[in-house]
MIGUKE-637817 format. One line per field, with one value per atom (N, C-alpha, C): chain; residue number from 0; y, x, z; residue in one letter; atom name. Coordinates in pm, whole numbers. Last residue first. Layout:
% MIGUKE-637817
chaine: [A ...]
num: [NUM ...]
y: [Y ...]
x: [X ...]
z: [Z ...]
residu: [A ...]
atome: [CA ...]
***
This chain:
% MIGUKE-637817
chaine: [A A A A A A A A A A A A A A A A A A A A A A A A A A A A A A A A A A A A A A A A A A A A A A A A A A A A A A A A A A A A A A A A A A A A A A A A A A A A A A A A A A A A A A A A A A A A A A A A A A A A A A A A A A A A A A A A A A A A A A A A A A A A A A A A A A A A A A A A A A A A A A A A A A A A A A A A A A A A A A A A A A A A A A A A A A A A A A A A A A A A A A A A A A A A A A A A A A A A A A A A A A A A A A A A A A A A A A A A A A A A A A A A A A A A A A A A A A A A A A A A A A A A A A A A A A A A A A A A A A A A A A A A A A A A A A A A A A A A A A A A A A A A A A A A A A A A A A A A A A A A A A A A A A A A A A A A A A A A A A A A A A A A A A A A A A A A A A A A A A A A A A A A A A A A A A A A A A A A A A A A A A A A A A A A A A A A A A A A A A A A A A A A A A A A A A A A A A A A A A A A A A A A A A A A A A A A A A A A A A A A A A A A A A A A A A A A A A A A A A A A A A A A A A A A A A A A A A A A A A A A A A A A A A A A A A A A A A A A A A A A A A A A A A A A A A A A A A A A A A A A A A A A A A A A A A A A A A A A A A A A A A A A A A A A A A A A A A A A A A A A A A A A A A A A A A A A A A A A A A A A A A A A A A A A A A A A A A A A A A A A A A A A A A A A A A A A A A A A A A A A A A A A A A A A A A A A A A A A A A A A A A A A A A A A A A A A A A A A A A A A A A A A A A A A A A A A A A A A A A A A A A A A A A A A A A A A A A A A A A A A A A A A A A A A A A A A A A A A A A A A A A A A A A A A A A A A A A A A A A A A A A A A A A A A A A A A A A A A A A A A A A A A A A A A A A A A A A A A A A A A A A A A A A A A A A A A A A A A A A A A A A A A A A A A A A A A A A A A A A A A A A A A A A A A A A A A A A A A A A A A A A A A A A A A A A A A A A A A A A A A A A A A A A A A A A A A A A A A A A A A A A A A A A A A A A]
num: [289 289 289 288 288 288 287 287 287 286 286 286 285 285 285 284 284 284 283 283 283 282 282 282 281 281 281 280 280 280 279 279 279 278 278 278 277 277 277 276 276 276 275 275 275 274 274 274 273 273 273 272 272 272 271 271 271 270 270 270 269 269 269 268 268 268 267 267 267 266 266 266 265 265 265 264 264 264 263 263 263 262 262 262 261 261 261 260 260 260 259 259 259 258 258 258 257 257 257 256 256 256 255 255 255 254 254 254 253 253 253 252 252 252 251 251 251 250 250 250 249 249 249 248 248 248 247 247 247 246 246 246 245 245 245 244 244 244 243 243 243 242 242 242 241 241 241 240 240 240 239 239 239 238 238 238 237 237 237 236 236 236 235 235 235 234 234 234 233 233 233 232 232 232 231 231 231 230 230 230 229 229 229 228 228 228 227 227 227 226 226 226 225 225 225 224 224 224 223 223 223 222 222 222 221 221 221 220 220 220 219 219 219 218 218 218 217 217 217 216 216 216 215 215 215 214 214 214 213 213 213 212 212 212 211 211 211 210 210 210 209 209 209 208 208 208 207 207 207 206 206 206 205 205 205 204 204 204 203 203 203 202 202 202 201 201 201 200 200 200 199 199 199 198 198 198 197 197 197 196 196 196 195 195 195 194 194 194 193 193 193 192 192 192 191 191 191 190 190 190 189 189 189 188 188 188 187 187 187 186 186 186 185 185 185 184 184 184 183 183 183 182 182 182 181 181 181 180 180 180 179 179 179 178 178 178 177 177 177 176 176 176 175 175 175 174 174 174 173 173 173 172 172 172 171 171 171 170 170 170 169 169 169 168 168 168 167 167 167 166 166 166 165 165 165 164 164 164 163 163 163 162 162 162 161 161 161 160 160 160 159 159 159 158 158 158 157 157 157 156 156 156 155 155 155 154 154 154 153 153 153 152 152 152 151 151 151 150 150 150 149 149 149 148 148 148 147 147 147 146 146 146 145 145 145 144 144 144 143 143 143 142 142 142 141 141 141 140 140 140 139 139 139 138 138 138 137 137 137 136 136 136 135 135 135 134 134 134 133 133 133 132 132 132 131 131 131 130 130 130 129 129 129 128 128 128 127 127 127 126 126 126 125 125 125 124 124 124 123 123 123 122 122 122 121 121 121 120 120 120 119 119 119 118 118 118 117 117 117 116 116 116 115 115 115 114 114 114 113 113 113 112 112 112 111 111 111 110 110 110 109 109 109 108 108 108 107 107 107 106 106 106 105 105 105 104 104 104 103 103 103 102 102 102 101 101 101 100 100 100 99 99 99 98 98 98 97 97 97 96 96 96 95 95 95 94 94 94 93 93 93 92 92 92 91 91 91 90 90 90 89 89 89 88 88 88 87 87 87 86 86 86 85 85 85 84 84 84 83 83 83 82 82 82 81 81 81 80 80 80 79 79 79 78 78 78 77 77 77 76 76 76 75 75 75 74 74 74 73 73 73 72 72 72 71 71 71 70 70 70 69 69 69 68 68 68 67 67 67 66 66 66 65 65 65 64 64 64 63 63 63 62 62 62 61 61 61 60 60 60 59 59 59 58 58 58 57 57 57 56 56 56 55 55 55 54 54 54 53 53 53 52 52 52 51 51 51 50 50 50 49 49 49 48 48 48 47 47 47 46 46 46 45 45 45 44 44 44 43 43 43 42 42 42 41 41 41 40 40 40 39 39 39 38 38 38 37 37 37 36 36 36 35 35 35 34 34 34 33 33 33 32 32 32 31 31 31 30 30 30 29 29 29 28 28 28 27 27 27 26 26 26 25 25 25 24 24 24 23 23 23 22 22 22 21 21 21 20 20 20 19 19 19 18 18 18 17 17 17 16 16 16 15 15 15 14 14 14 13 13 13 12 12 12 11 11 11 10 10 10 9 9 9 8 8 8 7 7 7 6 6 6 5 5 5 4 4 4 3 3 3 2 2 2 1 1 1 0 0 0]
y: [9467 9516 9398 9323 9336 9390 9328 9206 9213 9596 9524 9391 9682 9744 9655 9525 9501 9571 9629 9496 9463 9882 9869 9733 9810 9882 9872 9714 9620 9690 9942 9836 9737 10071 10128 10022 9841 9923 9978 9686 9764 9844 9382 9506 9570 9234 9238 9363 9192 9114 9113 9167 9203 9120 9268 9153 9217 9375 9401 9290 9211 9240 9263 9365 9260 9309 9551 9478 9381 9498 9587 9494 9386 9362 9447 9430 9526 9506 9415 9355 9443 9581 9594 9531 9507 9496 9495 9670 9614 9614 9667 9666 9600 9873 9753 9777 10023 10037 9905 10114 10028 10056 10335 10235 10144 10678 10549 10445 10952 10909 10779 11037 11017 10968 11065 11179 11168 10813 10925 11042 10650 10611 10741 10784 10765 10732 10766 10905 10874 10479 10562 10692 10452 10373 10449 10607 10638 10568 10460 10608 10648 10230 10229 10368 10290 10279 10275 10077 10200 10189 9823 9893 10036 9745 9674 9747 10037 9934 9865 10123 10144 10024 10314 10191 10227 10434 10457 10314 10502 10400 10437 10834 10717 10630 10925 10932 10814 11050 10939 10952 11384 11281 11175 11461 11460 11357 11652 11517 11511 11972 11882 11752 12002 12041 11947 11931 12034 12086 11733 11849 11969 11555 11614 11733 11488 11554 11626 11363 11477 11566 11130 11221 11363 11015 11051 11159 10943 11036 11095 10764 10880 10988 10565 10631 10762 10477 10541 10622 10352 10464 10551 10150 10253 10379 10001 10071 10180 9905 9994 10070 9741 9853 9962 9553 9648 9772 9512 9487 9583 9364 9503 9472 9124 9145 9277 9101 8982 9015 9353 9315 9190 9413 9443 9397 9375 9274 9292 9632 9531 9400 9895 9817 9697 10204 10064 9990 10465 10400 10253 10593 10517 10451 10758 10774 10702 10780 10795 10821 10533 10672 10667 10274 10336 10472 10245 10163 10222 10407 10448 10372 10266 10398 10445 10038 10026 10160 10170 10103 10083 10249 10351 10295 9997 10082 10189 9907 9835 9921 10086 10089 10021 10004 10142 10152 9770 9760 9902 9816 9805 9794 9786 9769 9742 10001 9918 9911 10014 10073 9971 9889 10015 10089 9714 9733 9882 9598 9668 9682 9533 9463 9550 9638 9723 9652 9409 9474 9561 9347 9252 9317 9511 9534 9445 9455 9423 9438 9595 9565 9557 9477 9555 9508 9466 9394 9491 9472 9535 9453 9309 9438 9502 8958 9076 9199 8692 8773 8896 8550 8546 8631 8590 8462 8455 8864 8807 8676 8884 8964 8896 8735 8693 8755 8894 8756 8711 9113 9126 8996 8994 9051 9064 8918 8808 8865 9171 9073 8973 9283 9348 9245 9072 9141 9181 9147 9059 9139 9301 9246 9161 9358 9465 9416 9102 9152 9258 9132 9113 9176 8952 9064 9032 8854 8838 8963 8654 8781 8751 8455 8469 8616 8319 8377 8383 8339 8272 8338 8552 8442 8356 8878 8757 8651 9194 9075 8950 9410 9386 9248 9432 9374 9349 9574 9428 9363 9836 9768 9614 9867 9893 9813 10051 9929 9962 10304 10194 10073 10471 10497 10382 10368 10376 10405 10384 10251 10269 10654 10580 10443 10714 10771 10695 10576 10532 10587 10716 10572 10533 10969 10953 10811 10914 10962 10948 10860 10757 10795 11109 10991 10885 11264 11296 11178 11132 11137 11166 11183 11044 11043 11459 11404 11259 11494 11547 11489 11186 11318 11364 10995 11019 11168 10876 10968 10993 10515 10656 10746 10333 10366 10502 10078 10222 10257 9763 9844 9995 9635 9700 9776 9521 9443 9500 9721 9597 9517 9907 9955 9824 9761 9801 9839 9749 9627 9658 10018 9951 9817 10066 10143 10067 9910 9878 9940 10041 9906 9863 10282 10279 10137 10199 10254 10251 10063 10001 10063 10121 10153 10114 10022 10171 10212 9712 9794 9939 9384 9529 9610 9127 9210 9342 8857 8979 9075 8645 8622 8755 8668 8630 8604 8938 8799 8765 9268 9171 9027 9382 9363 9261 9564 9456 9440 9749 9793 9689 9641 9670 9720 9412 9526 9541 9336 9311 9437 9181 9303 9275 8917 8958 9083 8745 8843 8877 8416 8524 8608 8181 8307 8427 7991 7995 8130 7913 8042 8067 7668 7778 7907 7518 7491 7617 7510 7629 7620 7303 7437 7540 7075 7064 7187 7102 7016 6999 7156 7162 7057 7283 7169 7177 7606 7505 7399 7680 7682 7574 7830 7710 7721 8164 8070 7953 8207 8225 8130 8381 8247 8270 8557 8561 8421 8668 8567 8583 8855 8830 8728 8934 8874 8861 9254 9127 9073 9503 9439 9294 9784 9641 9583 10044 10014 9863 10092 10110 10070 10045 10180 10198 9771 9829 9967 9663 9731 9796 9359 9477 9534 9144 9199 9316 8835 8955 9005 8679 8674 8816 8707 8655 8645 8783 8881 8834 8688 8630 8742 8819 8796 8754 8747 8774 8757 8775 8777 8818 8536 8671 8660 8284 8376 8517 8155 8180 8281 8299 8223 8260 8307 8313 8228 8477 8357 8399 8584 8608 8484 8700 8597 8642 8783 8819 8717 8711 8669 8721 8750 8804 8764 8468 8610 8639 8158 8255 8393 8018 8049 8148 7767 7902 7933 7499 7533 7676 7390 7440 7489 7263 7246 7295 7371 7337 7338 7318 7340 7318 7387 7364 7395 7267 7336 7288 7125 7264 7340 6864 6898 7048 6697 6833 6896 6453 6462 6599 6597 6471 6482 6918 6835 6710 6987 6970 6881 7180 7063 7041 7441 7388 7273 7550 7497 7439 7842 7717 7660]
x: [31119 31227 31281 30919 31045 31157 30726 30772 30908 30682 30738 30791 30575 30697 30767 30344 30452 30591 30194 30244 30360 30164 30235 30291 30007 30124 30224 29775 29853 29999 29671 29725 29822 29594 29705 29767 29538 29496 29614 29426 29540 29471 29333 29275 29385 29434 29437 29361 29392 29496 29482 29179 29185 29283 29256 29264 29269 29035 29131 29139 29024 28953 29053 29125 29139 29078 29120 28996 29008 29456 29337 29212 29700 29626 29493 29834 29855 29771 29604 29690 29714 29608 29549 29642 29542 29642 29567 29463 29421 29537 29374 29498 29466 29117 29167 29300 29163 29148 29185 29030 29098 29071 28919 28990 29070 28951 28887 28978 29024 28964 28888 29168 29029 28956 29419 29363 29208 29471 29456 29381 29486 29393 29366 29689 29550 29450 29909 29854 29709 29944 29915 29853 30022 29906 29860 30245 30129 30000 30420 30382 30260 30443 30363 30329 30415 30482 30394 30267 30259 30340 30252 30373 30378 29985 30094 30227 29777 29841 29941 29473 29618 29661 29164 29250 29386 28845 28971 29045 28638 28686 28826 28512 28579 28630 28186 28333 28388 27918 27982 28134 27807 27860 27920 27503 27649 27705 27237 27286 27439 27253 27215 27283 27213 27259 27207 27180 27092 27132 27310 27385 27298 27103 27163 27242 27049 26952 27002 27286 27251 27152 27272 27378 27356 27057 27042 27147 27157 27052 27032 27343 27397 27278 27187 27282 27329 27052 26970 27068 27262 27192 27112 27322 27422 27354 27086 27115 27213 27109 26995 27025 27337 27338 27230 27262 27361 27354 26902 27029 27132 26640 26700 26849 26557 26539 26616 26584 26595 26599 26521 26658 26680 26253 26318 26461 26173 26150 26215 26231 26314 26290 26222 26165 26248 26327 26369 26317 26252 26217 26242 26113 26219 26175 25954 25947 26058 26177 26036 26044 26426 26384 26236 26523 26467 26413 26624 26506 26441 26847 26738 26612 27001 26956 26844 27054 26980 26927 27204 27079 26991 27425 27350 27203 27530 27485 27395 27599 27501 27441 27804 27680 27568 27993 27935 27813 28086 28001 27930 28080 28143 28047 28167 28062 28116 28294 28324 28187 28322 28307 28341 28351 28283 28277 28550 28508 28460 28406 28500 28452 28208 28332 28442 27955 28063 28201 27820 27780 27893 27928 27947 27913 28094 27971 27999 28179 28205 28076 28318 28198 28227 28522 28502 28378 28429 28467 28438 28489 28443 28488 28554 28486 28439 28495 28559 28477 28427 28487 28562 28263 28400 28490 28016 28065 28220 27985 27992 28056 27980 28088 28103 27741 27875 27992 27555 27576 27710 27566 27622 27636 27460 27596 27651 27212 27305 27451 27101 27100 27208 27111 27185 27200 27158 27072 27160 27384 27355 27263 27465 27327 27294 27727 27633 27484 27913 27850 27741 28206 28063 28010 28502 28438 28295 28781 28641 28585 29068 29006 28864 29280 29169 29131 29606 29494 29384 29966 29848 29724 30131 30173 30071 29965 30011 30061 30083 30017 30069 30249 30130 30059 30425 30469 30360 30301 30323 30363 30322 30196 30207 30677 30551 30442 30956 30865 30736 31059 31144 31053 30892 30932 30992 30881 30749 30781 31154 31089 30961 31191 31262 31196 31018 30992 31057 31141 31012 30972 31380 31387 31248 31282 31350 31362 31197 31098 31155 31433 31332 31233 31558 31628 31522 31395 31411 31456 31436 31311 31310 31711 31670 31528 31692 31775 31732 31531 31491 31573 31523 31576 31522 31251 31351 31397 31233 31186 31301 31217 31277 31241 30956 31033 31091 30930 30927 31006 30780 30897 30872 30466 30547 30659 30320 30367 30466 30265 30332 30392 30135 30250 30338 29913 30017 30144 29782 29822 29931 29723 29814 29870 29550 29687 29776 29347 29418 29558 29238 29297 29383 29163 29257 29322 28959 29091 29199 28721 28830 28964 28534 28502 28613 28613 28624 28601 28737 28679 28696 28842 28875 28822 28618 28670 28718 28694 28631 28697 28859 28717 28636 29074 29059 28902 29010 29037 29013 29150 29044 29085 29471 29373 29264 29515 29552 29439 29453 29471 29516 29445 29321 29342 29642 29654 29520 29662 29578 29605 29911 29849 29782 29833 29883 29817 29944 29861 29922 29938 30014 29918 29836 29790 29861 29964 29827 29773 30226 30204 30051 30294 30339 30296 30203 30142 30179 30294 30211 30162 30454 30514 30433 30282 30414 30496 30021 30098 30245 29904 29878 29958 30123 30048 30019 30096 30166 30074 29991 29959 30035 30200 30126 30109 30129 30221 30138 29923 29959 30065 29902 29941 29989 29676 29755 29777 29663 29635 29728 29520 29625 29565 29509 29449 29566 29563 29610 29530 29567 29484 29520 29774 29744 29674 29831 29702 29675 30092 30071 29924 30079 30082 30069 29832 29968 29973 29542 29603 29733 29405 29476 29531 29134 29208 29287 28997 29042 29140 28763 28859 28921 28611 28538 28632 28745 28670 28606 29070 28950 28873 29242 29235 29094 29458 29326 29331 29628 29635 29496 29577 29557 29562 29588 29701 29685 29369 29370 29473 29468 29359 29353 29669 29671 29560 29609 29590 29605 29794 29706 29701 29881 29891 29781 30080 29995 29997 30093 30134 30036 30218 30116 30179 30305 30310 30207 30493 30396 30418 30546 30584 30485 30354 30387 30444 30335 30368 30411 30056 30189 30217 29840 29884 30032 29576 29719 29759 29297 29357 29504 28978 29121 29182 28671 28741 28881 28561 28563 28629 28565 28656 28667 28537 28496 28583 28649 28507 28455 28940 28881 28729 29017 28997 28921 29272 29133 29120 29571 29507 29352 29800 29690 29631 30148 30032 29933 30285 30261 30136]
z: [2242 2322 2412 2121 2045 2134 2321 2272 2199 2370 2480 2428 2128 2176 2283 2107 2009 2063 2308 2326 2232 2203 2327 2347 1980 1962 2083 2107 2024 1997 2227 2313 2231 1988 2071 2164 1719 1838 1907 1421 1492 1601 1316 1366 1454 1000 1147 1177 720 787 942 450 594 666 121 217 359 -144 -34 66 -454 -321 -223 -766 -657 -525 -952 -933 -823 -1058 -1055 -1037 -836 -954 -942 -593 -708 -824 -303 -406 -528 -18 -149 -249 311 207 74 616 493 390 948 859 725 1086 1022 943 1408 1273 1202 1735 1644 1498 1865 1943 1852 1768 1751 1820 1711 1840 1824 1499 1483 1603 1619 1543 1531 1723 1813 1749 1494 1608 1691 1345 1289 1398 1518 1469 1427 1522 1646 1616 1256 1320 1436 1224 1152 1204 1398 1429 1350 1271 1396 1436 909 1037 1159 669 741 870 556 546 612 580 659 653 630 542 624 795 770 692 775 776 767 770 826 838 491 586 640 473 418 522 593 609 542 403 471 478 473 384 466 639 641 546 555 555 545 725 621 636 1089 956 856 1349 1297 1161 1487 1447 1395 1517 1640 1604 1252 1330 1450 1194 1115 1196 1355 1378 1308 1233 1368 1401 987 987 1128 1061 992 999 1175 1262 1195 953 1048 1143 823 759 851 1000 971 911 977 1108 1083 714 747 883 741 648 684 929 965 873 921 873 926 1104 1072 1033 1194 1044 1003 1464 1393 1230 1566 1575 1480 1592 1458 1446 1839 1751 1611 1947 1981 1888 1689 1790 1822 1587 1582 1710 1644 1519 1504 1934 1877 1749 2092 1939 1874 2365 2318 2167 2416 2406 2351 2424 2550 2537 2173 2205 2334 2194 2101 2129 2367 2404 2321 2207 2331 2380 2007 1975 2099 2151 2085 2057 2217 2327 2267 1960 2034 2149 1904 1819 1893 2086 2100 2020 1990 2107 2126 1632 1765 1867 1303 1402 1527 1045 1157 1239 676 811 916 430 439 571 199 347 357 -110 -28 117 -312 -298 -228 -329 -363 -362 -255 -379 -423 -4 -115 -249 230 135 11 556 421 341 850 768 628 1124 991 922 1471 1336 1226 1819 1702 1589 2036 2068 1941 2057 1976 2023 2103 2205 2144 1947 1908 2000 2068 2064 2030 2022 2156 2155 1742 1822 1958 1695 1642 1715 1820 1869 1825 1647 1782 1852 1415 1414 1557 1488 1454 1454 1519 1633 1608 1262 1380 1491 980 1077 1202 714 825 922 512 503 622 553 597 579 709 593 632 902 902 776 969 903 895 1165 1136 1071 1164 1148 1108 1384 1282 1280 1394 1455 1338 1433 1394 1459 1488 1401 1352 1430 1515 1426 1334 1293 1371 1395 1484 1447 1201 1320 1416 1006 981 1114 1069 1114 1091 1140 1065 1129 1292 1272 1209 1305 1245 1212 1441 1299 1227 1692 1616 1473 1771 1753 1660 1780 1685 1658 1997 1865 1756 2199 2158 2021 2212 2177 2132 2290 2152 2110 2549 2443 2299 2664 2660 2553 2647 2584 2569 2813 2668 2594 3057 3001 2856 3097 3081 3021 3133 3023 2993 3345 3220 3107 3537 3511 3374 3679 3582 3568 4027 3927 3817 4089 4109 3990 4197 4081 4099 4446 4415 4296 4325 4386 4354 4412 4307 4368 4616 4499 4412 4793 4848 4735 4640 4711 4768 4561 4456 4533 4806 4744 4633 4855 4949 4886 4637 4647 4737 4698 4571 4583 4919 4937 4818 4784 4893 4917 4595 4552 4660 4587 4672 4630 4406 4543 4637 4164 4190 4331 4280 4182 4224 4332 4362 4245 4442 4335 4372 4636 4640 4539 4581 4554 4566 4861 4714 4699 5091 5072 4911 5043 5083 5040 5165 5055 5112 5474 5387 5276 5660 5521 5423 5913 5849 5703 6045 5952 5876 6378 6266 6178 6580 6526 6397 6810 6684 6639 7103 7035 6904 7236 7176 7097 7339 7390 7328 7201 7180 7235 7212 7151 7136 7282 7375 7320 7068 7202 7289 6817 6851 6988 6727 6744 6812 6817 6776 6795 6887 6970 6925 6552 6694 6771 6302 6356 6507 6177 6251 6304 5839 5984 6056 5594 5645 5792 5496 5555 5604 5200 5336 5376 4901 4952 5097 4728 4845 4903 4390 4494 4608 4119 4220 4319 3770 3881 3990 3613 3645 3758 3367 3476 3489 3295 3272 3395 3345 3315 3287 3445 3293 3251 3711 3668 3524 3726 3751 3696 3906 3786 3823 3997 4036 3918 4110 4012 4067 4208 4244 4138 3962 4077 4101 3741 3872 3989 3532 3596 3727 3471 3520 3589 3176 3324 3362 2897 2960 3110 2597 2741 2794 2327 2379 2536 2224 2184 2245 2343 2194 2158 2634 2567 2421 2897 2759 2696 3210 3125 2972 3500 3387 3313 3835 3723 3616 4121 4008 3900 4472 4333 4228 4797 4692 4556 5007 4954 4849 4998 5068 5011 4667 4798 4864 4502 4509 4655 4274 4420 4418 4079 4092 4235 3840 3979 3986 3632 3654 3798 3431 3554 3541 3266 3269 3398 3145 3259 3263 2945 2929 3042 3028 2927 2906 3298 3263 3159 3338 3338 3310 3452 3421 3436 3308 3427 3381 3060 3103 3230 3161 3103 3141 3078 3159 3083 3088 3018 3116 3161 3225 3158]
residu: [A A A I I I S S S S S S R R R C C C K K K L L L V V V G G G S S S L L L S S S A A A L L L H H H L L L L L L Q Q Q P P P V V V S S S G G G N N N Q Q Q P P P P P P F F F H H H L L L V V V P P P V V V M M M A A A V V V E E E H H H E E E L L L L L L R R R D D D A A A V V V Q Q Q R R R L L L S S S D D D D D D P P P G G G V V V Y Y Y L L L L L L P P P R R R R R R P P P S S S M M M R R R S S S G G G D D D M M M Q Q Q T T T A A A L L L Q Q Q L L L K K K E E E E E E K K K W W W A A A A A A I I I T T T H H H T T T D D D F F F D D D E E E E E E A A A L L L Q Q Q A A A G G G H H H S S S G G G L L L Q Q Q K K K L L L I I I T T T I I I F F F D D D A A A A A A S S S L L L M M M G G G V V V F F F Q Q Q Q Q Q R R R D D D S S S D D D W W W L L L P P P A A A A A A P P P L L L G G G Q Q Q E E E Y Y Y L L L A A A H H H F F F A A A Q Q Q K K K V V V P P P L L L T T T V V V D D D L L L A A A V V V V V V K K K G G G S S S E E E P P P L L L L L L E E E Y Y Y A A A T T T Y Y Y R R R L L L L L L F F F D D D A A A I I I R R R Q Q Q R R R S S S A A A A A A A A A D D D V V V E E E S S S L L L A A A P P P V V V E E E P P P L L L L L L A A A A A A Q Q Q L L L H H H H H H Q Q Q V V V Q Q Q H H H H H H H H H D D D D D D L L L R R R I I I G G G P P P Q Q Q P P P P P P M M M D D D H H H D D D V V V D D D M M M S S S A A A G G G Q Q Q Q Q Q G G G L L L G G G E E E V V V G G G P P P L L L P P P E E E P P P E E E K K K V V V L L L I I I W W W N N N N N N V V V N N N G G G L L L P P P D D D S S S V V V V V V S S S Q Q Q Q Q Q D D D D D D H H H R R R W W W E E E G G G D D D V V V I I I F F F K K K Y Y Y Q Q Q H H H Y Y Y G G G P P P P P P L L L T T T C C C V V V V V V Q Q Q F F F V V V S S S P P P L L L G G G E E E M M M P P P S S S M M M P P P M M M]
atome: [N CA C N CA C N CA C N CA C N CA C N CA C N CA C N CA C N CA C N CA C N CA C N CA C N CA C N CA C N CA C N CA C N CA C N CA C N CA C N CA C N CA C N CA C N CA C N CA C N CA C N CA C N CA C N CA C N CA C N CA C N CA C N CA C N CA C N CA C N CA C N CA C N CA C N CA C N CA C N CA C N CA C N CA C N CA C N CA C N CA C N CA C N CA C N CA C N CA C N CA C N CA C N CA C N CA C N CA C N CA C N CA C N CA C N CA C N CA C N CA C N CA C N CA C N CA C N CA C N CA C N CA C N CA C N CA C N CA C N CA C N CA C N CA C N CA C N CA C N CA C N CA C N CA C N CA C N CA C N CA C N CA C N CA C N CA C N CA C N CA C N CA C N CA C N CA C N CA C N CA C N CA C N CA C N CA C N CA C N CA C N CA C N CA C N CA C N CA C N CA C N CA C N CA C N CA C N CA C N CA C N CA C N CA C N CA C N CA C N CA C N CA C N CA C N CA C N CA C N CA C N CA C N CA C N CA C N CA C N CA C N CA C N CA C N CA C N CA C N CA C N CA C N CA C N CA C N CA C N CA C N CA C N CA C N CA C N CA C N CA C N CA C N CA C N CA C N CA C N CA C N CA C N CA C N CA C N CA C N CA C N CA C N CA C N CA C N CA C N CA C N CA C N CA C N CA C N CA C N CA C N CA C N CA C N CA C N CA C N CA C N CA C N CA C N CA C N CA C N CA C N CA C N CA C N CA C N CA C N CA C N CA C N CA C N CA C N CA C N CA C N CA C N CA C N CA C N CA C N CA C N CA C N CA C N CA C N CA C N CA C N CA C N CA C N CA C N CA C N CA C N CA C N CA C N CA C N CA C N CA C N CA C N CA C N CA C N CA C N CA C N CA C N CA C N CA C N CA C N CA C N CA C N CA C N CA C N CA C N CA C N CA C N CA C N CA C N CA C N CA C N CA C N CA C N CA C N CA C N CA C N CA C N CA C N CA C N CA C N CA C N CA C N CA C N CA C N CA C N CA C N CA C N CA C N CA C N CA C N CA C N CA C N CA C N CA C N CA C N CA C N CA C N CA C N CA C N CA C N CA C N CA C N CA C N CA C N CA C N CA C N CA C N CA C N CA C N CA C N CA C N CA C N CA C N CA C N CA C N CA C N CA C N CA C N CA C N CA C N CA C N CA C N CA C N CA C N CA C N CA C N CA C N CA C N CA C N CA C N CA C N CA C N CA C N CA C N CA C N CA C N CA C N CA C N CA C N CA C N CA C N CA C N CA C N CA C N CA C N CA C]
***
C-alpha cells in the first residue's frame, strides 16, 4: 500500500486505510527493504521476524442510541491482554508477548518424521538449485569503504546509509581486504574505556581504518599470547556459488554477511562488488521464489 508525503511535511509519509476491529500486524518497505518502526509496539513470530502491531477497537456506541440500557452492565477485564499501542514489547514482557502471539497465530500441528524429512529435503534441493545471483536485488546500491578513510567518517557513513557493515577497499592493492562492522565500533568503544587505551577519542578524526585494523590484529595476538597472527584472506562468495555454499560459508566462519564478488575474466580487472549475502537474505530468497 503506497504512502504519500504529508502536506507541509515532505519527510513524513502517511496512508489512510480502513481496518476491521482486531489485532493487525504491519511493516514498511523502505528503499526496497522490509523494516519495522522501533517507536511502536512490536511482536516476533516463530520465525524470528519482527513486526509492528496495532489494536483496532470496536466503535463506541453513541450515547442515547444503543447504550442507554447498558450503562450499568459489568465487563470482565482480561489482564493478560497486550499493552496499549505505543508501549514497546521487549524482553521484560515475554508473557504478554506470548498471549499476543497466541491470539494472532494459529496453532501449527506437529510434523511427522516423514513430513519433516521431506521438508528438509526440499530445502536442501532449493539451496543446491539456486545460486547467490538470486540474492541480488532488482535495484539498489552497494557501499564500500576505502581503508584510508578515518574511522569516524567510516562509521558516520554506515549510520547514514543504514548499513550494519561494509566491505573495505584497498586502492593500493586494488582489491577488497576485509569488512568493517558495528562490532568493530563496539570494540573501539571498549578500548577507549579501558586503562592504557592506545586510541584516544580525538583520534577518531584522523585514525584510518587501515591503522585500526592493524591495531585490532595486534590486540588479538596479545590476547592469544602467541606470535603475530597472519591476516585471514577475505571471505567472499561468487554469484555462481550455490545458496548452500553461501550458508555454509556464513555458518562455518560465524560471520553475519559476506560480500558477493564477481571477478571479470580479463587479467588485472578490478573485482566487482555486487551485494552483501546474509542468512536472512537466503531466507527471504526462499520465501520469494516459493
